N, C-alpha and C positions, 0 to 999 in steps of 0.2 A: 758669245754669239750663240743664239738658239737656231739651229738649222734643221729644216724639215723638207720632205718632198711635197707635202700637202698640209695647208693650214685652213681650217674651216671656222668661220666666224658667224655667230648668231646666238640668240637667247635659247636657253633650255625652257621647256614648258611643262606644266603639270596638266596633262590631258585628261579629259573625260570623253569617252567614246560611247555613243549610244546607237544601237541598231534596232530600229523599230520593227513592228510586224507581229506575226502570230507568236513567234518564239523570241520575243525581244531580249536583248542582252545589253549590258553596259559594264564598263570597267574603267579604272583610272590608273595613271602611271606616267612615267617620263615621256617626253616627246619633243618636237621641234625639228627644224631642218638639220641642225648639227647632230642630233641624235640618230636620225635615220641615214644620213649621208656619210658619217665617219667610219662605220664598221666595215663596209665592203672593201674600201681601199686599204684599210689597216691590215687586212689579211693577205694582201697581194705581195708576191715575191719578185724582187729584182733578179736579173741574170746572175748576180753574185750569190743568190740564195738568201739574202737578207730581206726582211719585210720592208715595205714602204714606211717611212717615218711620218706619222700623221699626228697632227695636233689640233686641239679644239680650243678656241677662245670664246668664252661664254659668260653669261650672267644669270644668276638665280639667287634666291634667298638662302641664307646659311642653314635654315631649318631643313632645306631640301638638298643639302650638299651630298647626301648619300646617293643621289642620282648619278653622281660623277664616278662612282666606283665601277660601274659597267665599262666606262671608257678605259680606266686604268687597268682593269682586268684583261683587256684586249691589247694592252701596250700602247694605248693612245695617251699622249701627254696632254694634260688639261691646264689651261691658264684661266682661272675664274675670278671674277669680281662679284661683289655682293650687292644685290638690290633689296629694297624693303620687302618686296613680295616676288615670288616666282611668277612669271607669266602664266596665266591660266587660259586654256582653250577648251571649247566644247564642240565636238564634231558629231553631228547627228545624220544618220543615214535612214531616211524615212521609208525607203523601198529596199528591202533585203535582196531584191533581184537586180537592182541597178546600183552598182558601186560608184557610178559617176554622179549620182544625185546626192549632194551633200550640203548640209547647212552648217556653216562654220561660224561659231560665235566666240567672241573674245570677252572673257570675264575680267581678267586683269591684264592690261596692255604691258608690253615690254618696256623696260627702262632703257632709254637710248644709250648707245655706246659713246664713249669719249676717247678720242685718239690718244691723248696723253695719259689718261687714268686707266684705261682698260686694255690697251694694246701694248705689249712689250716692245720697247723701242728697238731692241736688238734682235727681233725675230726675223728669220729669213726663210723663204720657201720657193720652190719652183713654181707652185700654183697656190694662189689664195682663192678660196671659194667663199663668196658672200651669200649667206643663207638667212636673210632677214625674214621676219614674220609679217610685219606691217610697216606702213610708211613712217618714216622718221626714226626708225630703230638704228640704222647705220648711216651716218652722215657721209657726204661726199669726200670730206677730208681723209677719211680712212681709206676709201677706194683709191684716191689719188696717191696716198702713201704706198699702198700695195702695188699700184701700177708702176711705181718707180723701182720696186724690188723684184717683181716677177710677173708671171702670167695671172691675169684676173679672170676668174670664173664667177658668174653672177646669176642668181635666180631672180627673175623679175617680180615674183609674187610679193616680196617684201617691199617693193617700190610702187606697186599698184593697188595693193589691198589696204584699206583704211579702217581704222577703229571707229565705230559708230556710237559707242557708248557701252557701258557695262552690260553684258548679257545680250547685246544686240548682234544680229548677223552682220558680219563684215562685208564690205562692198568693194568691188573692183572699179577703180577710177582710172583716169588718164594718168600718164607718167610725166609730170611737169618737168622733171630734170633729165628726161630722156636724151636730149641733144647734148647735154653736158656730160652725162655719165657714159653713154654708149661708146664714145671714142676711147675710153679707158678700159673697155672690156674686150677680152680675147675670146672667151667662151660664154655664150648666153644660153640660159636654160629657161624655157617657158612652156605653157601648155596651149592647147588649141584656142581656148577662150581668150587668154591673154594676148595671143597673136592676133586674133580678130579685132580686139579692142585697139591694139597698137597700130594696126594697118588698115582696118576697115574691110579686110579681105577674109571671106569665109573659107576659101580654099587654103588649107595649111601650106601647100607647096608654093602657092603664089605669095602667101604671107612671108614665107621664109626668104624668098627672093627679094621682096620689098625691104625686109629688115637687113638683108645683106648690104644694101647701099649705105648703111650706117658705118660700115667699115669693120664690123665684128667678123672675126675670122671663121668661127665655128658657132652654129646655132643648133641647139638640141631642143626639139619640140616633142612633147609627150601628148598622148591621146588615149582613148579607152582601149584601143587595140594594140598599142605599143609605142614606138617612138620613131623619129626620123631625125637625121642630122644633115645640115647644110655645111659643106666645106669645099672650098676651091671650085665653086661654080656648079657642084653636083649635089644631088639630094639622095641620101641612102636610107631606106626604110628598114625597120626591124619590128618584129611582132612578138607579143606575149604568147606563151605556149601553156597548155595544160589548163587545169581548173583554177579559176581566180576566186578566192573566197573573200567575201566582203569584210571579214574581220582583219584581213591583211591589207586592206586598201590604204589605210593611213600611212603616209610616208612613201608612197609610190614614186612621186616625182623626185623627192630628195634622194631616194635610193639610186635612181637612174643617174642623177647629177653626180653623186659621189663616186659611183662605179665608173662612169664615163671619164671623170677627171683622173682617176687612178689608172685606168687603161691607157689613157693618153700619156701619162707620166712614164708608163712602162714602154712607150714607143709604138703602141698599136695605132693603126690608121683610124681616122674618124669612123669609117664604115665598120671596121671590126670592133671598135670601142662601143659603138651604138648597139651592135648585135649582142655583145657580151652583156651590156647593161640591161637590155630587154630580157635576156635569158636569166640573168641573176634576179631581176625584179620579179619574174614569173615565179621563181622559187620563194622569194620573200613574201609574195601575196598569198601563199598557202597557209600562213599563220600570222598572228598579230606580233607586233614588235619589229625590231630591225633585223636585217640579215646577219646571221653569225655563223654561216657555213664557211666552206673553203672556196673562195672565189677562183682559185687556181685550177679547180677541177671542172670549171664550166667552159 
C-alpha cells in the first residue's frame, strides 16, 4: 500500500515563457500544475516533526525524465508514465506591467491519463489534488476513484480550458461535466474569470455563493490582488504582499492550491490556510520557478 498525505495528479510540461516589452526576456524549463503545487506542501511539517508525505502522478516523454529529479530532491515521490511527447506550453506576457494579461498557447497537448495504466491501484491519500492543464486530460473515472479514497481537491482550469490546435491560444469554455463532477469535489480552486464563466456573475463573492450550491465544501478563488476562500457560509479574503515580479507570475494559482491543501491537511482553518497560501505565493512571485523556501516560517 502506497500511503501519502497529498497526491497531485497532472501532466508535466515543457514551458516557454516570454515577457515582451523594452527589455524582453524568455526562458524554457519544466512547468505544469503538478510542478508548482507540489513543492510548498512537501516542506510542511506535521506536529510529530515529520514532513508531509507528498506524491506526484504525472506523464511526460522519457527524454525529459530529468525534470523529475527536482521532485525527488525535495522528498516528493514520483509515479510517472511515459507519453510520446512532453506537453509543451507557451506563455506570453505582452505587457511587463500587467502580470494578469497572458496569452497561453499549447504547442503539444497532454496525453490523457488512464485509470488502469497510469494510476497506481494501491495508492492512498488524505487529499488527492487534480491539476489538469486542458479538457480531456483527466477523465471522470479517475476523479470517482479518488473520491472513494479521500478528499478531492480540483482546479477547474483543466476542465474549462480547451486545446484549439498546435500553437494556437487556448480558450476557456463552459464545463459540460460540471454537474457530474462537482458532487465529487471537496475543495474547488478557480480564478475570477473561470468563476464568472461558470456562474455569469462578475462579483467574485456572489459567484462563490452561487458555486456553493453545488455542494462543494470549500472554494478557493484567486485574483490579481490575492485569494479568497468560501467555507461554511463565510468568505475569507487574503492579499498578496510586497513586490510582484512578472517573471514569477507563472504557477501563481497552482502554488496557492498546493499550499492551501497542505495547510488544511495540517489542520489549519480555511481562513488561516488561505492567508498562508497568499503569503507564500507572494514570496514565490519574487522569482521564477516553484517555491522552495521553508513554508513553516511563513
